[in-house]
N, C-alpha and C positions, 0 to 999 in steps of 0.2 A: 181556840186556837186558832190563828191563821191558816196555818197547813192543812187542818181540818176542813176547815171551811173551805178552802180552796179546793180539796178533795172533793168534798160534796157538790162545791159549783159544777165540777166536772161530770159530776153523776149525774146533774141535773142536764146539762147541755146535751149530754147521749141519751135525754129519756127514759133515763133508768128509772121510771116513777114508783116501783116498786122499794128499790134500795132507798131512794131518798125518804118513802113514807116509814120505812123503817130505820133510820139513821141511828137513832141513840141506840138500839140495840146490835148495829153490825159495825158501828164505828170502830169497836175494837179489834176487829177481826183482823190478826197480821196479814193476811192474803188479800184484802179489800182492795188497797192501791195496787198489786199485780193486776188482778180481775178488770179493775176501771183501764188499766193500761193495754188490755190484751184487747179489749173492746175495741178500744181509741184507734189502735192498730189494724184490725181487722176493718173497722168505717173507713180508714182511711183507704186502706187496698182496695174496697168493694168500688170507693167512690172515685179512685184512679181508673179501675177498667170502667166503668161506665164512661168516664170523660175522654178515655180513650177511644172506646168503641162508637161514642155518637162524635166524636171529632173528624175522622175520617182521614186522618192524616194518612195512615196506610206507611207504607215502608217507604224508607230514605236514607241516603249518604248521612251520613253524621260529619259533623266540623272538622272532625279528626282527619277525615279524608281527603279533607278540600284541598285542591291544589293550588293554593294563592299564586303562584309564580304563572299559572295560567294565563289569568284576564291581563290585559295592558292596561285597565287601570280598576282599581277596586279600593276602596276604602276600609282597610283591614281594621281599623281603632273603630269606626264607626260600627260596622257589624259586630264589633265584639261588646259596644255599648249598647246595644239593641238586644244582645243575647242577656245582657243584665238584668233586661224588664223594665227601666226605668220608666219607658215610654206608658207604659201600663197604669203606672201611677196617676200621670199626668192627663189619661184619657188621648194619648196623641197615637199616631198614624205612623206608618213605615210602608213607605213607597220603592219598590226598588225597578230600576227601568234599565233596561240593556237588551239586545238581540238574542235572539235563540241560543239556547247552549252553554248560557255564559255562568251557570248557577245562582239562578236568580230564585227559582222553586227550593232548591237545595237548602239555601239559605232561610227562604220564608218557614218552611217546613222544619227547620231547626230551632227557630224563635219559637214557633208553635208547640213544639212539643217541651221546651223549655217553660213555655208558661203552663201546660198541663202539670208538669212534673211540680210546678210550686203551688198547685190546687186550681188554676185559674179554668175556665169552661173555654172549650175553643171548638170551632167548626170550618174545616178547610172546606171550598168549595169554587170549579172554576165560574168564570162570567158567566159562559153560557148556560151552564145546568142551573145557576139561581136564577138567570133571568126566563130561562123557559120554563123554570119551575113557577116562576111568581104570572107570567102570561097565560099561563093555562087557567089560573082560579077565575072561576064564573062569577062572583057574586063578590059586593065590596066586603062582606063580613068574611067571606074564605080569605081574601086575600089578605086583610088584617091580620087573622091567624095566620096564614103561612109567613107575613114579613115578620112576624115575634120570631120564626125559626133564624132569621138573619139578624136580627136585631138585640137577641137576649144572650148570647154568648158574651162570656168579657173580653175575647179576641174572634174577629173573624178574618178568613185568610182567603181572598179573592184571588185566584190565580188565572193568569191569562187572559187580561184585559187588552185587547188588540189584535187578536188573532182572526175574529169576524167582527162583521159590521151589522149594526143592530136597527131597527126600525126606533120610529119615536116613542112610541110606549114603552120598548126595552129602555133605553134613554129616559123616560119619567118615571120608572121602576125603579133603576140604579141608583137614581137621583134621591128617591125615598128612602131607601137603605143608608145612603150615603147621611141624609139630613139627620133621620132618625138616631143614627149613631153618633152623630157629631156632638162632640165633647160629652160624650156620656159613656160609650166605651171605645175600645179601639180597634184599627183595621190595619192587617199586613195585606198589600196590594203587590203584582207583581204583572209587569206590562212591557210591550216589546217597540212600545209606541212614546215618543216625547208628548208631553201635553199638548204643544201646539198642534198635533194631528188627533187628537180625540175628536174633533169634528169629524173626522171619517171614520171615526169607529162607532158613532151617533150623529151619522149627515143628517138626519131629519129631527132631530131634538134643539129644543130650542134652551133647553137648560144646561148645556155642557159646560159653558163658562161657569156656573152657581156651583155646579156638581164640582169641578176642579177645584174651587175657590173652597168649599167645604173639605174636601179631601186631602189637600196641603195646608191648613190651617193647622199650625202645631204638629209640624208632621218631618218624619225624616227623610229627606230623599235621597236613596242609595241609587247612584249611576255605575251602572257596570260596563266597560268596555272590552270589546277583544272578540275571537273566533269561537266557532262553537266547541266546547268540550267532546261533546255527542261525536261532532263528526269527527275530530281527533281519534276518539277511541274506536268508533268504525273503522276509519283509515288503518290503524294499528291492528286491528283483527284481521282486515281483509289482508293486509300484506302478512300476517303471522302464519294465517291458513294457506296463504299462497306457498310459503315458503315449507310449511308441512307437507304440502301435496310432491311440492318438488324433491324433498329428499324420498318420500317414497316411492317416486317415479326412479328416482337414480339406480342407476344397476348395480348391484353389489359385485365388489371387486373378488375373483376367485382368492382363496390362499394361496400364499406363496408357497413354492415347491422347496424341500427341503434337498 
């Protein structure tokens, strides 16, 4: 029967070799399908825990709390399209460009978390962390092993490109990561520099043009303009604290006499 064969295939995928070997004897057990379902659920749960732990996503603000009215320019429809994860099927990239504090990392982390929940492997790393990690590898074999850390996940989130400048070796290493993932798996990248200024990020590297060319090939470019939301929150907090101190210092009026 097709239903029983499908159930047997589920047991085989779970590597439940004992059950599969004794299939003819246990196939009529009424609780068999329920037990296989329990095993599938538990393995999905453990898989998600492992992927979350290895992803290094950490805590982040969910998109439900994102203030769409704050940026002066943002393509909300494109953001929501990215969150649908269609780009992963195409092995395409997402590049978020904008100044500090406009929500680039928040959006990138939400995309990464959505990918994790959908069953994909994810790694989040800053550009500085990745390039420093790769640069300290002393042999070509050690470097190749370490490169696999950044090329094997389904989605690599590279945060904060452009905040620091790097030497030519770092540019070459970044190019190597981009090239190995090109048309094989996706990258989500945040940067505060337009591509025309990346020669200032990698001022001594000869591969900047080729690096950008591979990165933007089949990529969604999301440009965000506006003032820093973090600066806005900091200003509001300062004003609130000042107001609270003023209230505490204000002398209390004596009660009115009867």
